N, C-alpha and C positions, 0 to 999 in steps of 0.2 A: 362490249365493255372497254375495248381498247381505245376507242375514240372518245374524246372529251369535247365539251363545248368551249366557247371562247374563254370562260373563266377557269378552265381546267377541271370542271366537274364531270365525272364519268356518267352521270344520269342525264337523260333527255330533259330539256328545259320544261316541257309540259309536265313531266313527272314531278320535278322540283316545285313548280308552280302549284300543282294540285296538292301535294303533300304539305306545303307550307301555307296553303290558303285557309281562310276562315271557314267555318261551317256554312255560312251564307253563300260564299263563293262556290264551295263544293256542291251545294244544293243547286245552284244555278247551272253549274257544269253538268250535273246529272240530268237536269231537265232538258238542256240543249242536246245531250247525247240521246235521250229518249225521243225527242222531237225528230232528230235526224234519222233514227232507226224507223220511226213511224212513217216518215216521208219515203224512205227507201222501200219499206214494205208496200206502201201504196203504189209506188211506181212499178214494183215487181208484180203486184196483184193485177194492175191494169194491163200488163203485158201478157198475162196468161191467156191462152186460147179459151173461148167459151164453147166452141163446138169442135168435134173431131169425128170424122167418118159419118157425118150426118146426125150425130147424137149431141144433145145439149149437155155440157158438163156443168155440174153444180159447183160454183165457186163459193169459197168461204174466206172472207178477209181475216178471220180470226185463226184460221188453221195455218200452221207453219208451212204446209205444202201448197196452200191456196185452194184446195178442193175439199168438198165434203166427202167423208168416207175414205180418205187417203192418209196414210201414216207413213213416216219415213223411219227406217231403221237407223240407229245411231252408229252401227258398225259398218265398215266398208264391205260391200258385197256386189255381185253383178246385178242383182235386182233389189235395190234398196227401198223400193216403194211397195206398200201393201195396201190392197183395197179391202175394206171391211164394212159390212152392213150389219150393224148391231153386233152380235157375237159371231156372225158367219164370216169366215175368211174367204175372200173371193180370189185370192192369188197374189203373187209377188211380181213386180214389174220393174223394168229398167228406167222408166220415166214416170213422173207424177201424172202426166197426161194419159198414159196408158192405163194406169190404175184408176183414174177418174172415169175413163171410158168403160172399164169393167164395172164400176159402181153404177154408172148411168144405165148400162144394159141390164144389170141385175134389178135395178129399181123398176124398169119398164116391165121386165118379166114378172116381178113380184106383184105389180099393180094389175097385170093381166090375169094373174092367177087368183087374185082376191075376189071374193064373191060380191 
């Protein structure tokens, strides 16, 4: 707050432009932000590994973690990722990839047990 722009305004120029903008301009800005988020998510999703330790990991572009059956705790902890198959908790893990591996192993075991 101590710094000001060239006009002596303590608010960032983008903030002023957004809040003084017409509803149409605000809508266009929102669309641009959503597009950039989607592009960033696509890049992140493409960089996720598809296999680990010889197991195929089930990727999901709609999941915040990028994997099927993997959830992320919102609080900070040593193992923030949880693997879950339906209502069954498969464990907590340090990385999303480890949780996805646990999910993949569980699904193979479950399909082997199915009649």
